[in-house]
N, C-alpha and C positions, 0 to 999 in steps of 0.2 A: 699840533695842526691837528685836528678833526677831519675825517675824510665822510663826505655823507653823500649816501648812495641814495638814488631816487631813483621809481619804477614807473615806467612808460603807462599810463591807465590803460595801452593797449593790451599791456599782460595779463591786467585783471579780469577781460573777457576769456582768455587764451583756455583757462579747465572748462570755460561753460563752452564754448565753442567745440570742444574736442568732444566734450559729453554729447552733444547735439548732432556730430558728424558720426561718432558710433552709434546712437539713439537709430538715425536715420538708413545708416548701413544693414544694423540688423535687423530693422524691419521694411525693409526694399523688398520689391516682388521677386525680386532676381536673384537673395539669398535666399528665400523663402522657398523659390521656388528649387534651389540647389541643396536643400537640408532637406528637401521631401526625396530625390531623388538619390540623396545618398542612403536615408531608410529605408529605400524600395518603396514595391508598391504591386496591388496585385493586379494582373489583367489590365494593369494601364489604371488604377483606382489609387488616387493619392494617399500616404501615410493619413490627412486629414481626417477622410473616408472612414478608415479600419477606424480611429480613434472615435467617431462619431458610432461608428456604428458598434464599438464596445459599449459606451454609456450607455447604447439604447440594451443591449443584450443584460447588462447591469442594474437596467433600471435608474439609472441618474439622470435617462430625457424619457420623455417628455418630465417636466417639473411637473405636470398634475397627471399624476400617475394613476389612471383606471382600474389595472389590473396587478398581478404579481410581475414580479419581471423574470425573465428569461431562467436568470440564475437562482433564483426562487427553489426554481425544480431541475435545471440541468446545470448542475456542479462542473465548477472548474476546475479543482481541488479531491484530491482522493479522501472520501469518507470510513468512518469506523462503523457508520452503520451501513446498512445496504440501501443506498434509493435504486429504486426500479426506474426511476427515468432513466435516459441515453443521458451521459456525461455530454460537457457541450464538447469533447474534444472527438468522443463518436460521432457526432452529430455533423463534426464539420469535417469526418474523412470519409464520411457516408457520400455525402453533398457536396463534396469538392469538385468534384467533374461531371456533375449534372450542373444544368441548366438555370438559373435564377426561376424559371416557370414552375423546376419541379418545386424547386426549395417550396415557394409562395403556395402552388398546392397542398403541401401535406403542411404548411402551419398557418394556413385561413380556409383551408377546406381539405377537411382529415376525414371526411366521409364517416363512418360508424364507428363504434369501438371505444374505448378506452382515451383512445386523444383527444377525440369530437367531445368527449363530457369537459376534458380539462379543457381544451383550445376554445367552450361554448364561449367565452366572452371576452375573449382575447384581442384587442384592436389593437391596430399598429398601422398607418401609412405605409402606401406600397416602396416610395422614396427612399422610407426610414429603413424598411424592411430592406431593403439593397443595400444598404449598410451592412445590417447585421450579415447577412451573407459573402459581404465582403472580408467582414473582420473573424467568422466564423472559416473561411478559406485563407487567410494569413494563418490562423490560426494551428490548420491544420499542416499549413508546411512550417512553419515554424517549432509545432510542438507546444505542450502546457508550458507555462511558467514553471522553472521549478521550485521547489519548497524551500527555505533558508532552513540550515540547520540549524540546532538547538546548541549552544556551547557553556547552558547552565555549570553543567559538569566542571568543564576545564575553567570557567571562572572562577569557580567555588576551589579547583583544586591550586589555581594561583595565588588566590588570595591566603587559602593556609599554608603555601610556602612562606609567603611575605611575614604570618603571624610568626613562623619558625624562625626565621633570619632577625624578624626583629627584637623577638626573645632571644636571641644566641648574642646580639651584639648588646644588647642591653647587660646579660650576663658576665660578659666577659669585658667591652669597651666603656659602655655608657654609666651603668652604674645609679641611674637616677632614682631611681623606685628604692625607697626603702625596706619596706618586704620585698625578701627575695624569690621567696614560695610563688608569688603570681607570676612574673616571667616562667617560673620554673612547671606549673599549671599550663601556664599558656601554649608554650613547649611541647609539653605531655600529651597534651587534647588536640592540638593540631596536628602533632606528626603521627599520634595514633589514628586518629580521621584519616589523615592521608591513605598512614596503609592500609586502612578497612576499602579505601577506595578502590586502591589496584588492588587487590586479591577481589573485591566484588568484581569489576572490570574483568582481569584476568581471568576468571570463573566461567563468567559471559561469552569467552572469544569460542567461536563456534557453535554455539548456542542461538537457539533462535523463537524461545518459548514465546508461544503471542501471534507468531508472522502469520499474517493474513495480507496476503498481495493481490492487488485488483487484477480480476480474471476478464480475458478477453470476452467472454460471454457472463451476464452476469447467472449465475448459478446459484440455487438458495437449496441446501441441501432439507433444509426444514420443511421447502414445502413439496420436494421429493417422497423424502424420505418418513418427513412424520404426517406431514398433511394425509398424502398421497400412499404412504404407506408400501413406499419401493423397496425389495431387499437391497443391502447395500451388494450383495453377493451376484446380484441381474446386471447391474452395471461393470461390476470391477468382480469381473466371471473368472479371473485368473488364479484370484485370493487364497484358493485352497489346492491349488498345486506347482504354482508357479512364485519366484523369490520375489515378485513385484505382483502389487494389487491388479493393474495395468489401467489406465485410462482407457474411458469406452469411447469407440469409432463415431464416428456421428451418423452413423448407418444406424448402428442401435439407439441412436436418439430417434431418429426418424420411424422408430416402428410404434414411438407415442404420437412423436410430433408432425406424423404425416396428414393426421386427422386435427389435434390441436396447434392453432396457429397462433392462436392471443392468450396470452396471459393473464390471470387474475388481477395481478399484484404488475407485470412488467407491460400489457399489452404486447404490439406486434415487433415494437423494436428487435428486441433480444432475439427472438427465436426464430427470427428474420436470419438471424445470423447462418444460425444452427443450417436455413435449409438454404442460405445462399453457398455456402461452404459443400453441401453437398452436390448442388449444382454444378458449382466451380470443379470438382474433385480437388479441394485443396483443405488440409487438416486444420484441426483449429489448435494456434499454438497455444494451450494451456501453462499455464505457471506452477512450477513443482513446488510445491508449500516442505514435503518433508525430506530431509538431505542428511545423510549419514557422512562422515569422511571415508576416503577411498580404503584405505584399512580396518574398515568394517565390515564384516559380512553378515545381512540379515536377511531372513528369508520369509516373505507370509508364508508359506504351504507347512511350516512346521509348526507355527504360532498358530494359525487359523485350523487347516488342513486338519494337524495331528493333535493340537493341545486343544483346538476347539475354543480360543478364549473368543472373546465376543470383542467388537471392532470399536465398541466404546471405552472398553477395557485400557487400549492406547490413547485413542484419537477422541478420546472426552463423547459429549452428548452430543452427537453430529445430528441427531434428529431435530436438536434444537437451534441449530445452525442455520441463517440466513449468508453470512459470510463465513467461510470453513478458516478454521486455527489450527494452525498447531498448538497443540494439548499440552503434551509434556516436552521437558528439558531436552528426551532425549541423550542423556548422556551416559556413561558406565555407569554409574551409579546409580540412577535408577533403573537400566536393565539391570543389575547387581542383585537390587533390594526387590525387584519382582521377580525375578529368578528363586529367592528366598522365601518368597509370601508366598505366591503362588501355585496352588495347588495340581499337578496334572490330572487329567481323565484316565486313569494307568490301568484300571482294569475296563474289559469289553474292548479294549482299542489295538486292531492287531500290531501298529505300529512296534507296541510293547511286549510284544508278544516273547521276544528272544529274554528277555528281562526274567527269569527263570525263578532265580534266586530269590529276590525281592517278588516275585507273585508267591513264592510258599511260604513267605514272612509276614505277609498278608493275610495269607490262611489261616497261622496261625494267630491273628491278631499280635505280632510281635513290632509288625509294623502300619503304624494309624495312618499314615499317607505320605502322599509321594510328590515332592516338590520338584521343581526345574534343577534347583542344584543337586538335587539327590542322583539326580541322572546326569550329573556332568556339567549342563548349561554353564556354570561359573568358569570351566577350564580354558584357561586363556586362549588355545588354539581352538576353539569351538567359533570364536568371533575373530579373532587376527591369526590366522595361518601364512 
């Protein structure tokens, strides 16, 4: 006897009814309001206002854009080259505690100067600009979106590991490939490249050649040193007598900027940060570039004050750098080789007057030149004590 099961027609509509109920629930005003409350708001503005302001800032709205988008000048993420325009986060932090009238006046009525030229043809409705202000306020409170880390080297390392595993399994168990030298070559090549990657990454530990962090104020050495010819020792005035070259105080900056309030490239925004720091008696928190390990001693006084080494020898062509970066890797090998190769200004230098025997040898031309290594610069205890 065969049993027959029949399904009521009502059950055929059950999936459709469930889908319709979920659709109505997800799109209900009550749920939408609760979602907005979960995401939070800025001064009573909804998440929808924040997203709309973001779209206007990035140029996604209006659909027929007649001018450059805000993000085309005010970057949201760090750049490799110096963008003279203030970043989005800098603008957001400046106007977070200011009302919309001040923000609107700065954008739409900038007065005279560079900002007036840039914003000459900029047009946006007041209600839309209000959403931009909401977006920037939210950006100031939440901070910029973190950049995703690249994992290309990790993926390559794992892929090479798979090749090594396959080659070993093929040689020991599978034995499907007729020519045995093929898995052997694959194993040796993958293993060798993995070893090279490990050595390279190990050497890089603690080194930061090319490090160029964003600074709280966009300061260009190319403008100050290269174009305006300011001596490095004017700003870094402890470089000849002190262990550190010294960071110039904001009062020293004001020696020039008490009169110069608008830069040729940067306008007023960046210089205003210096003026504000002086008025509030707050230091500018510059980001340190060159960091040696704690177990290494280094003094600018002996290198610049005594040995008369130019700044460019260690720091590169500073006068050509808009964004200051670490020129050398500052490894021990780099220092040791420099001590071996660099000739010291030995004669007519009061610091080396006590080296009588070496002066006598130079006088009878038994000694042609003196390097830092000749004076004991490569002795371990000179830097590690």
